[in-house]
ZAPA-794557 format. One record per residue (C-alpha): x, z, y. Coordinates in Angstrom, 2 decimals. Layout:
<sites>
[site [X Z Y]];
...
</sites>
This chain:
<sites>
[site [42.44 -0.25 9.61]];
[site [42.76 1.10 13.13]];
[site [46.23 2.14 14.29]];
[site [45.65 2.14 18.06]];
[site [42.39 3.35 19.59]];
[site [41.80 3.27 23.34]];
[site [38.99 5.07 25.19]];
[site [37.94 3.57 28.51]];
[site [35.80 4.87 31.37]];
[site [36.05 4.43 35.14]];
[site [38.43 7.02 36.61]];
[site [40.10 8.25 33.41]];
[site [39.67 11.87 34.48]];
[site [36.45 12.93 32.69]];
[site [34.89 11.05 29.77]];
[site [37.78 9.08 28.32]];
[site [40.23 12.03 28.34]];
[site [37.62 14.22 26.65]];
[site [37.08 11.56 23.99]];
[site [40.81 10.91 23.63]];
[site [41.79 14.53 23.10]];
[site [38.79 15.39 20.91]];
[site [39.18 12.34 18.65]];
[site [42.94 12.96 18.45]];
[site [42.34 16.54 17.32]];
[site [39.84 15.43 14.69]];
[site [41.91 12.48 13.45]];
[site [45.04 14.63 13.06]];
[site [43.16 16.45 10.30]];
[site [42.48 13.30 8.27]];
[site [44.51 10.37 9.58]];
[site [47.51 11.57 11.61]];
[site [49.17 8.18 12.12]];
[site [46.50 6.78 14.44]];
[site [47.56 6.47 18.09]];
[site [44.81 7.58 20.48]];
[site [44.94 7.01 24.24]];
[site [42.70 6.45 27.25]];
[site [42.58 4.53 30.51]];
[site [40.27 3.75 33.40]];
[site [38.86 0.55 34.80]];
[site [39.38 1.99 38.29]];
[site [41.69 4.83 37.33]];
[site [42.59 7.68 39.63]];
[site [46.19 7.00 38.62]];
[site [48.36 10.03 37.80]];
[site [45.57 12.53 38.38]];
[site [45.06 15.20 35.76]];
[site [41.72 15.57 34.04]];
[site [38.97 17.10 36.17]];
[site [38.88 20.90 36.39]];
[site [35.61 20.97 34.45]];
[site [37.22 18.96 31.65]];
[site [40.13 21.44 31.42]];
[site [37.72 24.37 31.30]];
[site [35.33 22.78 28.79]];
[site [38.03 21.55 26.45]];
[site [39.78 24.94 26.51]];
[site [36.51 26.45 25.30]];
[site [36.89 24.14 22.27]];
[site [40.56 24.98 21.76]];
[site [41.85 21.68 23.16]];
[site [44.56 21.53 25.82]];
[site [44.20 18.47 28.07]];
[site [46.92 19.54 30.53]];
[site [49.31 16.71 29.50]];
[site [46.75 14.07 30.55]];
[site [47.45 11.81 33.53]];
[site [45.03 9.03 34.46]];
[site [46.17 5.46 33.73]];
[site [44.88 2.08 34.80]];
[site [43.64 -0.14 31.97]];
[site [46.06 -3.06 31.54]];
[site [46.41 -6.31 29.65]];
[site [49.11 -4.71 27.49]];
[site [46.74 -1.89 26.51]];
[site [44.04 -4.40 25.61]];
[site [46.50 -6.41 23.51]];
[site [47.90 -3.37 21.69]];
[site [44.56 -1.71 20.90]];
[site [42.81 -2.30 17.59]];
[site [39.64 -0.62 18.85]];
[site [38.52 -0.11 22.45]];
[site [35.69 2.38 22.90]];
[site [33.86 2.38 26.24]];
[site [31.31 4.79 27.65]];
[site [28.72 2.41 29.11]];
[site [27.49 -1.13 28.43]];
[site [28.73 -2.22 31.85]];
[site [32.26 -1.14 30.85]];
[site [32.09 -3.31 27.74]];
[site [31.12 -6.27 29.89]];
[site [33.89 -5.58 32.43]];
[site [36.55 -5.34 29.72]];
[site [35.39 -8.51 27.96]];
[site [35.26 -10.48 31.22]];
[site [38.71 -9.28 32.34]];
[site [40.25 -9.60 28.85]];
[site [38.31 -12.24 26.86]];
[site [40.82 -11.98 24.01]];
[site [39.60 -8.40 23.46]];
[site [36.08 -9.49 22.50]];
[site [35.34 -8.26 19.02]];
[site [37.28 -5.03 19.40]];
[site [35.37 -3.52 22.35]];
[site [32.45 -1.27 21.43]];
[site [30.25 1.30 23.05]];
[site [31.31 4.80 21.99]];
[site [27.67 5.48 21.17]];
[site [27.21 2.15 19.38]];
[site [25.94 3.50 16.06]];
[site [23.30 5.77 17.60]];
[site [22.69 3.45 20.54]];
[site [23.57 5.67 23.49]];
[site [25.77 5.56 26.57]];
[site [27.86 8.46 27.85]];
[site [26.91 9.02 31.51]];
[site [29.57 9.87 34.07]];
[site [29.65 13.61 34.87]];
[site [32.15 13.21 37.74]];
[site [31.09 15.31 40.72]];
[site [28.14 16.78 38.84]];
[site [27.35 20.19 37.33]];
[site [29.25 21.81 34.47]];
[site [26.13 21.31 32.36]];
[site [26.55 17.53 32.78]];
[site [30.12 17.83 31.45]];
[site [28.86 19.82 28.47]];
[site [26.22 17.17 27.76]];
[site [28.88 14.48 27.98]];
[site [31.07 16.34 25.48]];
[site [28.08 16.79 23.16]];
[site [27.64 13.00 23.15]];
[site [31.35 12.51 22.42]];
[site [31.06 14.87 19.44]];
[site [27.97 12.99 18.29]];
[site [29.88 9.71 18.55]];
[site [32.71 11.19 16.45]];
[site [30.20 11.93 13.70]];
[site [29.23 8.25 13.75]];
[site [32.73 6.77 14.08]];
[site [34.73 8.99 11.71]];
[site [33.58 7.22 8.55]];
[site [34.42 3.87 10.13]];
[site [37.85 4.94 11.41]];
[site [39.00 7.05 8.48]];
</sites>
């Protein structure tokens, strides 16, 4: 049973906040006691989510304005039951930095074998494609989380 789920990307301003807020919205419907958060391996600490993320998530009825980027820490790794990363390289970085976390770090697209590419600095279409992958990952993870 997962009580604390952490999403990890690089800057914590695009992919992981989108995943955090989308999964939180979906989990509130079926399993409201799960704590969902996000962090970055090289976080742009205290920055809000990218403008494109705000705009895209608003289109889906999700307000990401409370988000502030956080650096991934040992305490977060210890307290998380499940750590979902966007790319294989992130999984490797987390497991090297926090060997005790091995076994609870997975690719967000694990079940359909895909990575979520970084849309930072790219077109709005890239952000939409990223969010589509996050929604696809939810379809795969929801039966395993709930």
